[in-house]
N, C-alpha and C positions, 0 to 999 in steps of 0.2 A: 715852507708850511706843510705841503702835502707829505714831503719826506718825514718830517717830524712826527706828523700823525702815524705814518706807517711803522716808523721806530717804537712809538710809544704803544701801538696795538701789539706789537710782538713782544715787548716787555711784559704786558699785562697778560699775554697768553703764555709767555715762557713757563711760569709755575705749572700751568695745567698740562702744558705739553711734556714737562719734565717729569710729571708725577707718576711713579712707576706702580704698575697693578699691586694690591695688597694681596698675597696668596698665604691663606692659612692651611698648614700642612697638618692633617690629622694622623697622629702616630698610634700609640697603644700604651699599655700599662707600663709602670716602670719595673724594670727586671727584664723585660723582653727587648728584642732586637728592634722592633718597629720604634720604639721610644728614642733609642740612642741614635738610630739610622736617621729619622726625621730631624732630629735636633741638629746633628752634624750636617745635613743636606741644606736646612735653614740657614746655618752658619756660612756656609761655602756661597749660597745664592746671595745673601746679603753681602759678603765681602766682595762678591764679583760684581754686584749692583745690578744683578739680572732682574730682581724683582724686590720688593719688601717682604721678606719672609717670616712667618712666625710659626713655630710648632705648638701644638697644642695636645696635652695627654688626654687619650680617650679610652674606650674599652676595646678598640681595635677596628677591625675590617669594617663591620657593618656600621657601626657609629660613624666611622670615616665616610663611608658612602652616604649615609643620610644627612651628614652635613654637607657633603658636596651637593646633593640633590636639593636640599632645603634651604641652607644658608648662603650660597651663593648670590652675590647682589652686583651685577655688572654696573647699575647706576652709582653704587657705592665704590666703584672699582675694587671690589672685594671678591675673592675666589677662593673657594674651599677645594684643595686637593687631597687626595686620599692614598695613603699607604694601604694596600688591600692584598689578600691573597687572591689569586687567580679564580679560584672556586667561588669565593664570596663575590668578586666582581661579575662572576658569570650569572649567578642566580639572582643578583640585585638587578643587573640588566635584564633579564628574561623574565623577571617577577615571580620566579619558582620560590624565593624566600618569602615567607609570609608578610614580613614586614615591608616587602616592595611589590605584594601582589597588586593593589590598587594603583600603587604610583611607582613603576619599576624605574629604575636610575638609569634611563636611557641617554641622559645628559653626559655621561662618563665618557671619556677618551684617553687612550693609552699614551703615556709619554715613554716609559722605558722599563725594563726588567730589572729587578733588583737582586734577587737571591732566592734560592729553594727554601722553604720551611719544612723542616721533618716533622712528622708526627710522632712526637716523643712519649712514650708511656713509662714514666719514670718511677722506679721503686729502688729498693736497697737490697744487696745481697743478703739472704737469712730471712728476707719477708715471706717465704714460701710461694713468692709469686715468679714464675718462670715462662708461662704463656698466657694469653689473654682469658682462657677459662679460670685461670687461677684467681682472677680478680673478685669472683663470687665469695661473698662473706667476708670482704675485705672492706677498709675505710677509703674510699676513691674519689678523687675530684675530677670532675669531667671539664673543668674550665669554666669562665664567666658566664652567666646567663646570655643566650643568644649569640654568643661569639662563635667565630669560625672554629675555634678549638673544640667548644662544645658539639657544633654541628657535626664534625669530623669524627669526633671521639664517639657520638651516638652511632655515626654510620658504622664506624668499626666494630663497637660492641655489636651491634645488631647482626654484622656480617658474622661473627664469631659466636652468636648464639648466647650472648651474656646480657641479660636485662639488668639496668641499673637498680631495679627493686631487689634484685639479689645481692647488693652489697650489704655490709652491715651497717655502713653510713655512707651517704652520698654528700660530697661537698660540691661546691662550685666556685672555686677560688682562681683568682689570677696566678700567674706562674710566680712570682715572689713569695706571695702567701703560701702556695702549694709547696714550694721548697722549704720553707720554714718550717711548716707543720710537719712534713716527712723528716726533716732533720730532727725535730723535738719528739717524734714519735707519735703524734696525735694524728698521723695520716699514714695509710700504707702505700699508696701509689697516687699519682696524678697524670693527666694527660696534658700536653701543651703542644701547640703546633706553632713552631717558631724557628728561627734561624740557627744555624750550627756555626760557633757555638753560642747559646745562650747564657748570659752572665749569671743569671739564677742558679742555673744548674751548674755551672763550673763552681760557684760558690758553695752549693749543694755538696759536690764531690769533695772539696777541701774539707768542709765541715764533716763529713762522714769519715774522711781519711783520719782526721783527729782522734776519733773514736774507734780507730781499727776496723772501720766498714768501707764498703765500695758502693758506688752507684752501680745499678742494674738496670738496662733498657730492655723492655719486653721487645722481642724482634716480630716483625712481619715478614713472612717469608714471600718474596715477590710472585712466587708461582702459586701461593695459596689462595682458597677461596675468599679470603677475606680481602686480599689485594685485589681480586679479580672484581669482587664487588664495587670496591670503593673507585677502582679505574674506569669501570662501566659507567658509574654515576658522573663521573667527572672526566669524560674521554679526552685524552691527550693534555689533560691539566694535571693529573697525578701520575707521578711516575716512581720506579724504584729508585731508592736512593741508600747509601751505606755510610753510617757514621763510624769514622776511625776511632780505634780504642784510645789513642792519645787525647782525643778531645775532652772526654769526660773521666779518663781513667778507668774505663771498663776493661774487663779481661780480655775482650776479643772485639772486633769490629761488629756493629750491629746493623743488619739489614732491615730495611723498612720502607715507607713510602713518603714522598714529598709533595707538596704543592708549590707552585710558583709564587712569587711577590712581584707586584708591579705598583707603580706610581700612575694614577689617573688624576685627570683635571676635568672641569667642566668644559663643554663645548663652547662655551662663551669666553673662556680665557682667550684674548687675542692671540692671534698666530705668531706675531712678533715676541710676545711674552714666553710663550711655550718654547720657540725657538731659542731665546735667549736662556731660558731654564736649562734646555739640554746642552747648549753650548758649555754654559757654567758648570754643570754637572761633570761632563766628560772632559773638559780641559783641566778640570781639578779632581779627577778620579782617584789619584793617588792618596790626596788629603782625606778623601771620604774613606778609601780602604785602611789608612792608617786610623782613623777614628772609630771606625767599625769592621770588625774582622769579617763579618759575613758578606762586607761588600765586595770582597775578592771575586765574587761571581757576577757583579754588576759590570756588564759590558755593552758596547754597541752591537757586537754579534750575537748574544744572547738575546738583545732586544729584537734585532731582525729575524731571529729564527721564530719568534713569536708572532711576527706579522703574519696576518691572514689566518692564524690559529684560533684565534679567539672570535666570537661574533662582534664583540665590542671594537668600534672603529679606531684607527690611531688618530692622535691630534693632527691636524694639518702642520703645526709648527714643528712637531717631531718627524713627521713625513719628510719635510723640507729638509731637516737636519740629516735624517738617514740617507736620503737621495744624494745630498751634497757629499757624504761621506762614502758614497759608492755602495752602500749596503741593501738598498732596494732599488727597485726601477720604477 
C-alpha cells in the first residue's frame, strides 16, 4: 500500500517536474539581424528540448530589457531573455538610460556573446553624402525612437558637430523601412546599428544595382574625434570594425565602429535552464550559423573574452558551462 502511494505521488508530480521553463526571447524589427537570430535560436532550443522558447518581435534592445525587467514571472515559470547590444545592456544596468533611471535592470545576467553590430550610416553613391558633415540639409533617419540605433546615431552626430535640426527632414524608421525609403528616393540616408550583413541593406544594394546605383556607407575613421568620443562613452564596448566591400557591394572596405551583442536572461532563470540553454546553443552552433550569417562570430571564446569586461554579472548556469569547457576559471 505504501509503495503504491509513493508511485502515485511520483506520477502526480511528474508533469510538474517535467515542465520546462518558458523562455520568451525579445528580438527586434523585421529586416534586422536580431529578428532572425532570435527566431533561429528559439527553434534550436525547442528542438533540443532545453526550454520552451518563444521569439517575440520588438523594437530592439531597450524594449527587450524592459520586458526582461518587468514581465519575467518565476511563479508562472516564464522568463524573458533579451537580445541586446552591450552598450544598451550597460546603461540599462547602471540606470544611465532614462527609461531605467528609476528602476535599473539589475536583474539581467549575461549568457553569451552573439556578434558585433556595426554602426551603419547608409546612403547611395551620388547622394552628395561622403562624410558625416554632409548629412546637413539631407533627409535622414536616425532609427526607431529610443532605440540603441537612435542613441548611438545621436552620439555620433553630436561628436561630428551635426545637429538633427540641420536635416532637411528627420525620420525615425526601423531598418527595413529606412532601406525602402532610400531605394524609393524619399530618404537620403539612414542610421542602423546591426549585424553584418543586415538583410535589408543587402536587399537595398540589389535594388540600387538594378537602377545602376550603389550603396555607400559613410566611414568613421577609428582615429577620428568621433570614434574617440563614442569609445570614451562606452569604454571597451565599442571597437573599430571594417565592413568588407563584398558584403554590400561597396567600392571599398568601410572602416567604422561596432558594439557587441549579447544574450541576457533574468537572474531568476534557474541555473539548470541557463546551463541547458548554453549547451543546446553551442552544441548546435553550426545550425545557428547556417540560419544567420552574423552568427559566424558567436563562439564560446568570444563569450569568455567578455567575462569580467562588463559590470553585468554572468548567469551562474553560463559560468558553469564555460568552466566545464575550460574557458574561465
